[in-house]
RODO-2510 file (C-alpha; in nm, 4 decimals, decimal comma):
residues 288
     n   res          X          Y          Z
     1     m    -2,0019     0,5108   -10,3917
     2     l    -2,2527     0,7962   -10,4200
     3     n    -2,2337     0,9196   -10,7768
     4     l    -2,1144     0,8479   -11,1317
     5     s    -1,8934     1,0791   -11,2993
     6     l    -1,9358     1,1548   -11,6673
     7     g    -1,6797     1,4202   -11,7537
     8     p    -1,7664     1,7298   -11,5651
     9     l    -2,0978     1,5796   -11,4671
    10     a    -2,1519     1,4075   -11,1436
    11     l    -2,4935     1,2177   -11,1411
    12     p    -2,6432     1,0588   -10,8151
    13     l    -2,6086     0,6745   -10,8373
    14     n    -2,9158     0,5527   -10,6614
    15     p    -3,1590     0,7193   -10,9223
    16     l    -2,9573     0,5638   -11,2079
    17     l    -2,9934     0,2213   -11,0440
    18     m    -3,3554     0,2666   -10,9939
    19     l    -3,3882     0,3561   -11,3715
    20     a    -3,1857     0,0505   -11,4596
    21     g    -3,4219    -0,1632   -11,2539
    22     w    -3,7129    -0,0028   -11,4139
    23     w    -3,5819    -0,0806   -11,7536
    24     l    -3,5017    -0,4334   -11,6800
    25     a    -3,8564    -0,4961   -11,5410
    26     g    -4,0014    -0,3870   -11,8781
    27     w    -3,7616    -0,6009   -12,0718
    28     v    -3,8255    -0,9158   -11,8633
    29     a    -4,2020    -0,8826   -11,8770
    30     d    -4,1786    -0,8075   -12,2649
    31     r    -3,9586    -1,1296   -12,3044
    32     l    -4,1944    -1,3401   -12,0972
    33     l    -4,4994    -1,2104   -12,3075
    34     k    -4,3409    -1,2859   -12,6272
    35     a    -4,2365    -1,6436   -12,5084
    36     r    -4,5981    -1,7398   -12,4242
    37     p    -4,7762    -1,9810   -12,6619
    38     a    -4,9639    -1,7954   -12,9257
    39     g    -5,2747    -2,0176   -12,9036
    40     a    -5,3014    -2,0426   -12,5246
    41     a    -5,6587    -2,1116   -12,4333
    42     h    -5,6210    -2,0262   -12,0626
    43     d    -5,5723    -1,6436   -12,1248
    44     t    -5,6390    -1,3678   -12,3677
    45     y    -5,2821    -1,3254   -12,4752
    46     a    -5,3460    -1,4594   -12,8433
    47     e    -5,6239    -1,2097   -12,8935
    48     s    -5,4442    -0,9013   -12,7610
    49     a    -5,0781    -0,9379   -12,7847
    50     p    -5,0032    -0,5827   -12,8941
    51     q    -5,2180    -0,4548   -12,6296
    52     a    -5,0627    -0,6623   -12,3552
    53     h    -4,7290    -0,5300   -12,4518
    54     r    -4,8627    -0,1655   -12,4352
    55     q    -5,0233    -0,2429   -12,0920
    56     v    -4,6966    -0,3465   -11,9518
    57     g    -4,5287    -0,0219   -12,0599
    58     r    -4,8200     0,1790   -11,9136
    59     a    -4,8201    -0,0058   -11,5943
    60     l    -4,4497     0,0444   -11,5261
    61     t    -4,4551     0,4116   -11,6317
    62     m    -4,7439     0,4894   -11,4321
    63     a    -4,6150     0,3033   -11,1205
    64     a    -4,2936     0,4952   -11,1401
    65     v    -4,4609     0,8409   -11,1898
    66     v    -4,7362     0,7737   -10,9185
    67     g    -4,4695     0,6357   -10,6839
    68     l    -4,2383     0,9338   -10,7122
    69     l    -4,5205     1,1806   -10,6700
    70     a    -4,6442     0,9877   -10,3611
    71     a    -4,2932     0,9770   -10,2091
    72     r    -4,2442     1,3418   -10,2586
    73     a    -4,6077     1,4332   -10,1524
    74     g    -4,5730     1,2303    -9,8315
    75     f    -4,2423     1,4070    -9,7329
    76     v    -4,3740     1,7486    -9,8211
    77     a    -4,6856     1,6929    -9,6137
    78     l    -4,4824     1,5975    -9,3038
    79     a    -4,2489     1,8929    -9,3567
    80     w    -4,5005     2,1392    -9,4738
    81     s    -4,4105     2,4098    -9,2128
    82     a    -4,0688     2,4210    -9,3572
    83     y    -4,1944     2,4460    -9,7234
    84     a    -4,4838     2,6896    -9,6461
    85     a    -4,2606     2,9966    -9,6715
    86     q    -4,1107     2,8969   -10,0111
    87     p    -4,3686     2,6553   -10,1661
    88     l    -4,1739     2,6397   -10,5062
    89     v    -3,8848     2,4683   -10,3211
    90     m    -4,1011     2,1636   -10,3008
    91     l    -4,0453     2,1180   -10,6820
    92     d    -3,6625     2,0796   -10,6393
    93     v    -3,6359     1,7032   -10,5915
    94     r    -3,2617     1,7301   -10,5803
    95     d    -3,2778     1,7909   -10,2013
    96     g    -3,3645     1,4260   -10,1266
    97     g    -3,6974     1,4841    -9,9530
    98     w    -3,8748     1,1495   -10,0147
    99     m    -4,0931     0,9105    -9,8139
   100     p    -3,9886     0,5751    -9,9633
   101     m    -4,2585     0,3738    -9,7960
   102     a    -4,5432     0,5947    -9,9444
   103     g    -4,3899     0,5829   -10,2798
   104     a    -4,3367     0,1928   -10,2708
   105     a    -4,7033     0,1419   -10,1515
   106     a    -4,8519     0,3796   -10,4305
   107     a    -4,6412     0,2020   -10,6991
   108     l    -4,7500    -0,1432   -10,5893
   109     g    -5,1047    -0,0256   -10,5862
   110     v    -5,0807     0,0870   -10,9409
   111     l    -4,9174    -0,2338   -11,0599
   112     g    -5,1687    -0,4347   -10,8628
   113     g    -5,4512    -0,2469   -11,0301
   114     f    -5,3108    -0,3140   -11,3823
   115     a    -5,2547    -0,6847   -11,3040
   116     w    -5,6226    -0,7157   -11,1769
   117     r    -5,7657    -0,5495   -11,4825
   118     h    -5,5389    -0,7093   -11,7441
   119     r    -5,4805    -1,0667   -11,6218
   120     a    -5,2776    -1,1627   -11,9392
   121     i    -4,9815    -0,9476   -11,8116
   122     a    -5,0085    -1,0365   -11,4410
   123     r    -4,7349    -1,2993   -11,4142
   124     p    -4,4973    -1,1410   -11,6626
   125     l    -4,5360    -0,7990   -11,4939
   126     a    -4,4817    -0,9542   -11,1585
   127     a    -4,1706    -1,1318   -11,2717
   128     g    -4,0309    -0,8272   -11,4391
   129     v    -4,0852    -0,6084   -11,1256
   130     a    -3,9122    -0,8744   -10,9195
   131     a    -3,6080    -0,8833   -11,1600
   132     g    -3,6066    -0,5026   -11,1515
   133     v    -3,6057    -0,4791   -10,7688
   134     a    -3,3389    -0,7688   -10,7454
   135     l    -3,1176    -0,5698   -10,9847
   136     w    -3,1493    -0,2414   -10,7823
   137     a    -3,0907    -0,4214   -10,4450
   138     a    -2,7967    -0,6203   -10,5666
   139     a    -2,6267    -0,3404   -10,7442
   140     s    -2,6773    -0,1022   -10,4487
   141     a    -2,5363    -0,3565   -10,2150
   142     a    -2,2442    -0,4093   -10,4265
   143     l    -2,1541    -0,0408   -10,4736
   144     g    -2,2257     0,0522   -10,1174
   145     v    -2,4945     0,2963   -10,2040
   146     h    -2,6899     0,2316    -9,8771
   147     a    -2,4016     0,1090    -9,6601
   148     r    -2,3229     0,2495    -9,3285
   149     p    -1,9385     0,2450    -9,3143
   150     p    -1,7293     0,4139    -9,0399
   151     l    -1,6128     0,7618    -9,1130
   152     p    -1,2572     0,7562    -9,2624
   153     a    -1,0006     0,8340    -8,9968
   154     l    -0,8559     1,1644    -9,1527
   155     q    -0,7054     1,4574    -8,9783
   156     l    -0,7624     1,7731    -9,1515
   157     p    -0,6303     2,1235    -9,0511
   158     t    -0,8497     2,4388    -8,9711
   159     l    -0,8340     2,7375    -9,1986
   160     d    -0,5481     2,8648    -8,9631
   161     g    -0,3325     2,5627    -9,0124
   162     l    -0,4131     2,4058    -8,6643
   163     p    -0,4985     2,0364    -8,6238
   164     g    -0,8708     1,9687    -8,6810
   165     e    -1,0953     1,6739    -8,6094
   166     l    -1,3827     1,5410    -8,8154
   167     l    -1,5255     1,3740    -8,5198
   168     a    -1,5067     1,5271    -8,1541
   169     h    -1,6083     1,2025    -7,9711
   170     d    -1,8308     1,3982    -7,7497
   171     g    -2,1341     1,1780    -7,7638
   172     r    -2,3022     1,3939    -8,0209
   173     p    -2,3904     1,2802    -8,3846
   174     t    -2,2034     1,4928    -8,6460
   175     v    -2,3148     1,6470    -8,9908
   176     i    -2,0107     1,6875    -9,2235
   177     n    -2,0647     1,9164    -9,5410
   178     l    -1,8214     1,8986    -9,8260
   179     w    -1,8270     2,2219   -10,0213
   180     a    -1,6373     2,4723   -10,2283
   181     t    -1,6742     2,8410   -10,2820
   182     w    -1,7067     2,7935   -10,6657
   183     c    -1,9955     2,5456   -10,6187
   184     g    -2,3274     2,7187   -10,6820
   185     p    -2,5394     2,4614   -10,4967
   186     c    -2,3070     2,4648   -10,2139
   187     r    -2,3480     2,8488   -10,1763
   188     i    -2,7345     2,7981   -10,1879
   189     e    -2,7646     2,5503    -9,9142
   190     m    -2,4884     2,7001    -9,6842
   191     p    -2,7193     2,9494    -9,5190
   192     e    -2,9537     2,6645    -9,4189
   193     l    -2,6649     2,4665    -9,2795
   194     a    -2,5400     2,7759    -9,0907
   195     a    -2,8835     2,8268    -8,9328
   196     a    -2,9125     2,4629    -8,8433
   197     q    -2,5633     2,4764    -8,6711
   198     q    -2,6929     2,7622    -8,4507
   199     r    -3,0345     2,5838    -8,3878
   200     h    -2,9152     2,2343    -8,3103
   201     a    -2,6636     2,2292    -8,0264
   202     g    -2,7119     1,8511    -8,0064
   203     v    -2,5375     1,7941    -8,3338
   204     r    -2,1819     1,8923    -8,4149
   205     f    -2,1530     2,0517    -8,7715
   206     v    -1,8173     2,0328    -8,9635
   207     f    -1,7696     2,2203    -9,3015
   208     v    -1,4861     2,0701    -9,5088
   209     n    -1,3656     2,2780    -9,7946
   210     h    -1,2755     2,0794   -10,0959
   211     g    -0,9586     2,1643   -10,2857
   212     e    -0,9147     2,5394   -10,2269
   213     s    -0,6575     2,7347   -10,0352
   214     p    -0,7427     2,8317    -9,6744
   215     e    -0,6787     3,2072    -9,7692
   216     a    -0,9442     3,2009   -10,0489
   217     v    -1,1866     3,0257    -9,8185
   218     r    -1,1347     3,2730    -9,5324
   219     r    -1,1821     3,5631    -9,7794
   220     w    -1,5005     3,4316    -9,9161
   221     l    -1,6516     3,3464    -9,5708
   222     s    -1,5713     3,6964    -9,4428
   223     g    -1,8069     3,8387    -9,7093
   224     q    -2,1056     3,6240    -9,5977
   225     p    -2,3933     3,7322    -9,3730
   226     y    -2,3450     3,4193    -9,1635
   227     r    -2,0720     3,2644    -8,9602
   228     l    -1,9620     2,9044    -8,9603
   229     t    -1,7707     2,7240    -8,6878
   230     h    -1,5597     2,4079    -8,7278
   231     v    -1,4401     2,4796    -9,0914
   232     l    -1,1547     2,2478    -9,2084
   233     s    -0,9376     2,2580    -9,5142
   234     d    -0,9061     1,9655    -9,7476
   235     s    -0,6719     2,1022   -10,0165
   236     r    -0,5692     1,7501   -10,1407
   237     m    -0,9508     1,6454   -10,1503
   238     q    -0,8919     1,3291    -9,9275
   239     l    -1,2200     1,3115    -9,7762
   240     a    -1,4387     1,2984   -10,1040
   241     q    -1,2234     1,0298   -10,2375
   242     a    -1,2361     0,8277    -9,9086
   243     v    -1,6212     0,8330    -9,8877
   244     g    -1,6693     0,7664   -10,2648
   245     t    -1,8024     1,0888   -10,4011
   246     s    -1,6736     1,3193   -10,6843
   247     g    -1,9413     1,5890   -10,6775
   248     l    -2,0361     1,8841   -10,4505
   249     p    -2,2075     1,9390   -10,2293
   250     t    -2,2036     1,6149   -10,0291
   251     t    -2,3224     1,5980    -9,6666
   252     l    -2,2453     1,3202    -9,4433
   253     f    -2,4677     1,2314    -9,1437
   254     v    -2,2612     1,0454    -8,8855
   255     d    -2,3814     0,8875    -8,5581
   256     a    -2,2003     0,9345    -8,2282
   257     q    -1,9934     0,6010    -8,2769
   258     g    -1,8498     0,7450    -8,6079
   259     r    -2,0622     0,5436    -8,8508
   260     m    -2,2066     0,7261    -9,1689
   261     v    -2,5702     0,6573    -9,1324
   262     e    -2,6569     0,8544    -9,4467
   263     r    -2,4629     1,0157    -9,7368
   264     h    -2,6389     1,2777    -9,9437
   265     f    -2,5217     1,4148   -10,2790
   266     g    -2,6648     1,7455   -10,3874
   267     p    -2,8152     2,0431   -10,2243
   268     l    -3,0345     2,0188    -9,9077
   269     s    -3,3402     2,2381    -9,8655
   270     a    -3,4259     2,3475    -9,5198
   271     a    -3,7077     2,0933    -9,5109
   272     s    -3,4971     1,8012    -9,6216
   273     l    -3,2112     1,9029    -9,3807
   274     e    -3,4471     1,9212    -9,0937
   275     g    -3,6030     1,5772    -9,1800
   276     k    -3,2551     1,4073    -9,1955
   277     l    -3,1499     1,5782    -8,8742
   278     r    -3,4641     1,4567    -8,7022
   279     e    -3,3875     1,0963    -8,8157
   280     l    -3,0277     1,1293    -8,7049
   281     l    -3,1368     1,2608    -8,3642
   282     d    -3,4096     0,9982    -8,3261
   283     e    -3,1662     0,7205    -8,3961
   284     h    -2,9221     0,8761    -8,1494
   285     a    -3,1932     0,8999    -7,8787
   286     a    -3,2937     0,5254    -7,9330
   287     k    -2,9340     0,4166    -7,8587
   288     l    -2,9039     0,6021    -7,5296
***
């Protein structure tokens, strides 16, 4: 499952789970602070209860903000050559360009600093963070957010009605993009995907149109300044349902064995696409 549908809106699931974990961390820390003895002699809680509660909120908020900024900045720094031509694109965080380890390290540094300066909140804050992380990890595992399942065995036709294949089983990894002509973000990212298809001969790109007639798709593609190969028609929207997404665009990164190593919901920038392709190719090379 990649996203949560709310009427016409499709929201990415992982950020929602992270937000739920952040809220639980604050709630647990707050409950533990309130449960401590009012006259405890071994700490300063009795003297500064309101301040302790405020410090917990500040610590969690600052850790989240600094962690997100660090994760984004780390990725941008590594992929700066791709962002240099269009610096404002780095502000569009929908492309999924993050360095999780940098973000986690920065967030832990902030939390550690607060715990060191405000000893009264150290244990409740640690317990809250542990509870929040546990919720995120358990919910992610239960919903399959980070799972690597095999690509569904579907046969979809080409725009000409001929049998098409999602996987070619030719020893190359595959990138599968689910898109539609009416989808604005799909149209924005399509030139980057088309350019990547020409640039990366070691990766097979497949473009699966979601829910439209082949005639409408051919007419729209004929008016574009780029050309796509391996375009399949999914008029019954089978693939989206099979991989657990209800929003577009969705891009699947599949290894040579047919396993989905990453599923991305939302538009991809050139930098983010290159980063994910590099990871896919590095993992492929390591298996050879």
